[in-house]
TORPA-4810 file (N, C-alpha, C, O; in nm, 3 decimals):
<nodes>
NODE_1_1.757_-1.513_-0.059_1.774_-1.655_-0.038_1.646_-1.732_-0.068_1.650_-1.843_-0.122_M
NODE_2_1.532_-1.674_-0.034_1.404_-1.738_-0.059_1.323_-1.649_-0.152_1.262_-1.551_-0.108_E
NODE_3_1.322_-1.683_-0.280_1.258_-1.596_-0.379_1.106_-1.592_-0.364_1.041_-1.507_-0.425_S
NODE_4_1.048_-1.681_-0.285_0.905_-1.682_-0.264_0.861_-1.609_-0.139_0.743_-1.616_-0.102_G
NODE_5_0.951_-1.538_-0.074_0.919_-1.468_0.051_0.880_-1.324_0.018_0.965_-1.241_-0.013_F
NODE_6_0.751_-1.295_0.026_0.696_-1.166_-0.014_0.762_-1.050_0.059_0.791_-0.947_-0.002_V
NODE_7_0.786_-1.064_0.187_0.838_-0.951_0.264_0.983_-0.918_0.230_1.030_-0.809_0.264_F
NODE_8_1.053_-1.007_0.164_1.187_-0.972_0.116_1.177_-0.862_0.011_1.259_-0.770_0.009_A
NODE_9_1.078_-0.872_-0.075_1.057_-0.770_-0.178_1.011_-0.638_-0.116_1.047_-0.530_-0.163_Y
NODE_10_0.932_-0.648_-0.012_0.887_-0.527_0.058_1.007_-0.457_0.123_1.018_-0.335_0.118_I
NODE_11_1.095_-0.534_0.183_1.215_-0.476_0.243_1.305_-0.412_0.137_1.363_-0.306_0.160_D
NODE_12_1.318_-0.476_0.021_1.396_-0.418_-0.088_1.336_-0.285_-0.132_1.408_-0.191_-0.165_L
NODE_13_1.204_-0.278_-0.133_1.135_-0.154_-0.168_1.180_-0.039_-0.078_1.207_0.071_-0.124_R
NODE_14_1.187_-0.067_0.053_1.229_0.037_0.148_1.371_0.082_0.117_1.399_0.202_0.118_V
NODE_15_1.459_-0.011_0.091_1.598_0.025_0.060_1.608_0.105_-0.068_1.686_0.200_-0.076_L
NODE_16_1.531_0.068_-0.169_1.538_0.138_-0.296_1.484_0.280_-0.288_1.535_0.369_-0.356_L
NODE_17_1.383_0.302_-0.205_1.332_0.439_-0.188_1.435_0.527_-0.119_1.430_0.650_-0.131_W
NODE_18_1.526_0.466_-0.046_1.627_0.547_0.023_1.738_0.592_-0.073_1.816_0.682_-0.040_S
NODE_19_1.746_0.529_-0.190_1.844_0.569_-0.291_1.783_0.679_-0.379_1.662_0.677_-0.404_K
NODE_20_1.864_0.772_-0.425_1.811_0.874_-0.516_1.760_0.812_-0.647_1.824_0.723_-0.704_P
NODE_21_1.647_0.860_-0.693_1.591_0.824_-0.824_1.569_0.674_-0.842_1.599_0.620_-0.949_A
NODE_22_1.518_0.606_-0.739_1.493_0.463_-0.753_1.347_0.421_-0.733_1.322_0.304_-0.706_S
NODE_23_1.249_0.511_-0.746_1.112_0.469_-0.721_1.062_0.361_-0.818_0.984_0.275_-0.779_P
NODE_24_1.107_0.366_-0.943_1.064_0.262_-1.038_1.116_0.124_-0.997_1.048_0.024_-1.013_Q
NODE_25_1.237_0.122_-0.943_1.293_-0.005_-0.896_1.214_-0.055_-0.775_1.191_-0.175_-0.761_E
NODE_26_1.172_0.037_-0.689_1.091_-0.001_-0.572_0.958_-0.060_-0.616_0.914_-0.161_-0.562_A
NODE_27_0.894_0.002_-0.714_0.768_-0.049_-0.767_0.790_-0.187_-0.828_0.706_-0.275_-0.813_I
NODE_28_0.901_-0.207_-0.896_0.930_-0.337_-0.957_0.938_-0.447_-0.851_0.893_-0.559_-0.875_A
NODE_29_0.994_-0.416_-0.735_1.002_-0.515_-0.627_0.862_-0.547_-0.575_0.832_-0.663_-0.544_E
NODE_30_0.777_-0.445_-0.564_0.640_-0.471_-0.519_0.563_-0.552_-0.622_0.479_-0.634_-0.586_L
NODE_31_0.590_-0.531_-0.750_0.526_-0.611_-0.853_0.568_-0.757_-0.843_0.488_-0.847_-0.867_Q
NODE_32_0.693_-0.782_-0.806_0.739_-0.919_-0.783_0.663_-0.981_-0.666_0.623_-1.097_-0.670_K
NODE_33_0.644_-0.901_-0.561_0.569_-0.950_-0.445_0.426_-0.983_-0.484_0.371_-1.085_-0.440_A
NODE_34_0.364_-0.899_-0.566_0.227_-0.926_-0.611_0.220_-1.048_-0.700_0.117_-1.115_-0.705_L
NODE_35_0.326_-1.078_-0.771_0.325_-1.199_-0.854_0.320_-1.324_-0.768_0.277_-1.430_-0.813_S
NODE_36_0.365_-1.312_-0.643_0.361_-1.425_-0.550_0.227_-1.432_-0.475_0.173_-1.540_-0.452_L
NODE_37_0.176_-1.316_-0.440_0.048_-1.307_-0.368_-0.033_-1.197_-0.435_-0.028_-1.081_-0.392_E
NODE_38_-0.106_-1.233_-0.538_-0.172_-1.138_-0.626_-0.263_-1.039_-0.554_-0.270_-0.923_-0.596_N
NODE_39_-0.330_-1.079_-0.450_-0.424_-0.991_-0.383_-0.381_-0.958_-0.241_-0.464_-0.949_-0.152_E
NODE_40_-0.253_-0.941_-0.221_-0.204_-0.906_-0.089_-0.235_-0.759_-0.062_-0.176_-0.671_-0.125_N
NODE_41_-0.328_-0.730_0.031_-0.368_-0.592_0.052_-0.255_-0.503_0.103_-0.251_-0.384_0.070_P
NODE_42_-0.164_-0.557_0.180_-0.051_-0.479_0.230_0.036_-0.432_0.115_0.077_-0.316_0.110_F
NODE_43_0.064_-0.522_0.022_0.147_-0.488_-0.094_0.074_-0.389_-0.185_0.135_-0.293_-0.233_V
NODE_44_-0.055_-0.410_-0.208_-0.133_-0.316_-0.289_-0.131_-0.176_-0.228_-0.121_-0.077_-0.300_L
NODE_45_-0.139_-0.169_-0.097_-0.136_-0.042_-0.027_-0.002_0.029_-0.044_0.003_0.148_-0.072_S
NODE_46_0.106_-0.045_-0.027_0.239_0.013_-0.045_0.259_0.061_-0.189_0.317_0.167_-0.213_L
NODE_47_0.210_-0.019_-0.283_0.223_0.018_-0.423_0.144_0.146_-0.451_0.193_0.235_-0.520_M
NODE_48_0.024_0.154_-0.398_-0.055_0.275_-0.417_0.013_0.397_-0.357_0.014_0.504_-0.418_G
NODE_49_0.069_0.381_-0.239_0.140_0.491_-0.173_0.261_0.534_-0.256_0.287_0.653_-0.274_Y
NODE_50_0.335_0.436_-0.306_0.453_0.467_-0.386_0.415_0.536_-0.517_0.480_0.632_-0.558_D
NODE_51_0.310_0.488_-0.583_0.264_0.555_-0.705_0.227_0.700_-0.674_0.261_0.791_-0.750_Y
NODE_52_0.159_0.722_-0.563_0.121_0.858_-0.524_0.245_0.944_-0.503_0.248_1.059_-0.548_A
NODE_53_0.345_0.891_-0.436_0.469_0.965_-0.412_0.540_0.999_-0.542_0.608_1.101_-0.551_R
NODE_54_0.524_0.912_-0.642_0.588_0.934_-0.772_0.509_1.032_-0.859_0.557_1.076_-0.963_M
NODE_55_0.388_1.065_-0.816_0.303_1.154_-0.895_0.213_1.081_-0.992_0.146_1.144_-1.074_G
NODE_56_0.211_0.949_-0.985_0.125_0.868_-1.072_-0.011_0.849_-1.003_-0.044_0.742_-0.953_A
NODE_57_-0.088_0.958_-1.003_-0.213_0.961_-0.926_-0.316_0.860_-0.976_-0.387_0.800_-0.896_K
NODE_58_-0.325_0.842_-1.108_-0.422_0.747_-1.162_-0.391_0.605_-1.116_-0.481_0.528_-1.083_E
NODE_59_-0.264_0.570_-1.115_-0.224_0.436_-1.070_-0.251_0.419_-0.921_-0.292_0.312_-0.877_K
NODE_60_-0.229_0.525_-0.843_-0.258_0.520_-0.700_-0.408_0.502_-0.678_-0.449_0.424_-0.593_A
NODE_61_-0.489_0.575_-0.755_-0.634_0.561_-0.745_-0.677_0.420_-0.783_-0.772_0.366_-0.726_Q
NODE_62_-0.609_0.360_-0.879_-0.639_0.222_-0.918_-0.612_0.126_-0.802_-0.686_0.029_-0.782_D
NODE_63_-0.508_0.152_-0.725_-0.480_0.068_-0.608_-0.592_0.081_-0.505_-0.629_-0.017_-0.441_M
NODE_64_-0.645_0.202_-0.488_-0.757_0.222_-0.396_-0.877_0.141_-0.444_-0.945_0.077_-0.364_I
NODE_65_-0.903_0.145_-0.575_-1.015_0.067_-0.631_-0.994_-0.082_-0.606_-1.087_-0.153_-0.567_K
NODE_66_-0.872_-0.130_-0.629_-0.844_-0.272_-0.607_-0.864_-0.309_-0.460_-0.921_-0.414_-0.430_Q
NODE_67_-0.817_-0.225_-0.369_-0.833_-0.252_-0.226_-0.980_-0.251_-0.187_-1.024_-0.334_-0.108_L
NODE_68_-1.056_-0.157_-0.242_-1.199_-0.148_-0.211_-1.272_-0.270_-0.263_-1.356_-0.326_-0.193_T
NODE_69_-1.242_-0.312_-0.386_-1.305_-0.431_-0.442_-1.267_-0.555_-0.362_-1.351_-0.641_-0.336_E
NODE_70_-1.143_-0.565_-0.324_-1.096_-0.678_-0.244_-1.167_-0.682_-0.109_-1.195_-0.789_-0.057_L
NODE_71_-1.194_-0.564_-0.053_-1.260_-0.559_0.079_-1.403_-0.612_0.074_-1.461_-0.642_0.178_S
NODE_72_-1.459_-0.624_-0.044_-1.593_-0.682_-0.057_-1.589_-0.834_-0.045_-1.692_-0.898_-0.020_R
NODE_73_-1.470_-0.891_-0.063_-1.455_-1.037_-0.057_-1.386_-1.086_0.068_-1.409_-1.198_0.113_R
NODE_74_-1.300_-1.001_0.126_-1.230_-1.038_0.248_-1.192_-0.911_0.325_-1.204_-0.801_0.272_K
NODE_75_-1.149_-0.928_0.446_-1.117_-0.812_0.529_-0.993_-0.742_0.476_-0.889_-0.804_0.452_Y
NODE_76_-1.005_-0.611_0.458_-0.894_-0.524_0.423_-0.895_-0.412_0.525_-0.994_-0.340_0.539_V
NODE_77_-0.787_-0.396_0.595_-0.777_-0.292_0.696_-0.797_-0.154_0.635_-0.734_-0.122_0.534_S
NODE_78_-0.883_-0.072_0.694_-0.898_0.065_0.646_-0.767_0.144_0.653_-0.751_0.243_0.582_P
NODE_79_-0.676_0.100_0.737_-0.547_0.167_0.747_-0.470_0.159_0.616_-0.395_0.250_0.580_M
NODE_80_-0.488_0.049_0.545_-0.416_0.030_0.419_-0.468_0.128_0.313_-0.390_0.181_0.234_L
NODE_81_-0.597_0.150_0.312_-0.656_0.246_0.219_-0.616_0.387_0.259_-0.588_0.471_0.174_I
NODE_82_-0.614_0.414_0.389_-0.574_0.546_0.438_-0.433_0.580_0.393_-0.404_0.695_0.363_A
NODE_83_-0.345_0.481_0.389_-0.206_0.505_0.347_-0.201_0.563_0.206_-0.127_0.657_0.179_R
NODE_84_-0.281_0.506_0.116_-0.279_0.554_-0.023_-0.337_0.696_-0.032_-0.281_0.782_-0.100_V
NODE_85_-0.448_0.718_0.039_-0.505_0.853_0.040_-0.404_0.954_0.095_-0.394_1.066_0.044_Y
NODE_86_-0.331_0.916_0.198_-0.230_1.006_0.255_-0.121_1.036_0.153_-0.076_1.149_0.140_A
NODE_87_-0.079_0.934_0.080_0.021_0.954_-0.024_-0.026_1.050_-0.131_0.053_1.127_-0.187_G
NODE_88_-0.157_1.045_-0.159_-0.215_1.135_-0.258_-0.237_1.276_-0.204_-0.270_1.368_-0.278_L
NODE_89_-0.218_1.291_-0.073_-0.242_1.421_-0.011_-0.389_1.448_0.016_-0.427_1.562_0.043_G
NODE_90_-0.471_1.344_0.007_-0.615_1.358_0.030_-0.643_1.334_0.179_-0.681_1.224_0.219_N
NODE_91_-0.622_1.438_0.258_-0.631_1.425_0.403_-0.770_1.386_0.451_-0.783_1.304_0.542_K
NODE_92_-0.874_1.443_0.391_-1.009_1.414_0.437_-1.042_1.265_0.423_-1.094_1.203_0.516_D
NODE_93_-1.012_1.209_0.306_-1.042_1.067_0.287_-0.948_0.979_0.369_-0.988_0.872_0.415_Q
NODE_94_-0.825_1.022_0.388_-0.733_0.945_0.473_-0.787_0.939_0.615_-0.790_0.833_0.677_A
NODE_95_-0.830_1.056_0.668_-0.885_1.057_0.803_-1.016_0.980_0.813_-1.045_0.920_0.916_F
NODE_96_-1.095_0.982_0.707_-1.218_0.903_0.707_-1.186_0.754_0.719_-1.252_0.682_0.794_E
NODE_97_-1.087_0.709_0.646_-1.046_0.568_0.655_-0.988_0.536_0.793_-1.015_0.431_0.850_S
NODE_98_-0.909_0.629_0.847_-0.855_0.609_0.981_-0.967_0.600_1.084_-0.961_0.520_1.177_L
NODE_99_-1.069_0.684_1.067_-1.184_0.681_1.158_-1.257_0.547_1.149_-1.299_0.492_1.251_E
NODE_100_-1.271_0.494_1.028_-1.333_0.363_1.011_-1.253_0.257_1.085_-1.309_0.169_1.151_Q
NODE_101_-1.122_0.265_1.074_-1.036_0.170_1.145_-1.050_0.184_1.296_-1.056_0.085_1.368_G
NODE_102_-1.056_0.307_1.343_-1.071_0.332_1.486_-1.204_0.277_1.537_-1.208_0.208_1.639_Y
NODE_103_-1.312_0.309_1.466_-1.445_0.262_1.508_-1.455_0.109_1.504_-1.524_0.048_1.585_L
NODE_104_-1.385_0.050_1.407_-1.385_-0.095_1.395_-1.280_-0.163_1.483_-1.262_-0.285_1.477_G
NODE_105_-1.211_-0.083_1.564_-1.106_-0.134_1.653_-1.001_-0.216_1.577_-0.957_-0.322_1.620_R
NODE_106_-0.963_-0.161_1.463_-0.863_-0.227_1.379_-0.729_-0.232_1.451_-0.675_-0.129_1.490_D
NODE_107_-0.677_-0.350_1.468_-0.551_-0.367_1.541_-0.433_-0.308_1.464_-0.325_-0.291_1.521_Y
NODE_108_-0.451_-0.277_1.338_-0.344_-0.219_1.257_-0.322_-0.070_1.282_-0.219_-0.016_1.242_N
NODE_109_-0.417_-0.004_1.346_-0.410_0.141_1.363_-0.276_0.189_1.419_-0.218_0.282_1.364_L
NODE_110_-0.225_0.130_1.528_-0.096_0.180_1.579_0.022_0.145_1.490_0.130_0.201_1.506_P
NODE_111_0.003_0.054_1.395_0.112_0.009_1.311_0.116_0.080_1.177_0.209_0.059_1.099_L
NODE_112_0.020_0.164_1.149_0.008_0.228_1.017_0.121_0.325_0.993_0.136_0.426_1.062_S
NODE_113_0.201_0.292_0.893_0.308_0.381_0.847_0.344_0.341_0.707_0.295_0.241_0.655_S
NODE_114_0.428_0.418_0.646_0.468_0.389_0.509_0.594_0.312_0.510_0.646_0.276_0.404_S
</nodes>
C-alpha cells in the first residue's frame, strides 16, 4: 500500500526466504529498500546475511565493508556486522562484533537475529 515504506520490503524478504528457491527475489526486495534509504545499516546487514546464505561470499564481504565505512560517519550497531559474519560462518569475527556491542551496551544485542 505504501511503496515508500522500507520495512514492507524487509517483510517481503522474510516471506520469500520461506519459499523454495527464492533468495534472488528476497535480495531484490532488499535492493528496493536500499533504493529508498541508500545507507540503511539494517538493510545492508540483512543483504549481507542473505548473500552469505546464498554462497555469494564476496558480496557479503562487500556489505561488511559498506557497514564498516558507514560506521565511520554514523553509528552502526556492531550487531549488524555480526549478523553478516555469522552468515559467512566466521564465528570468531561474529563473536568479536558481539563483544563490541556488549561492551558498548548496544541496545540491539537482545534483538539480534536474522
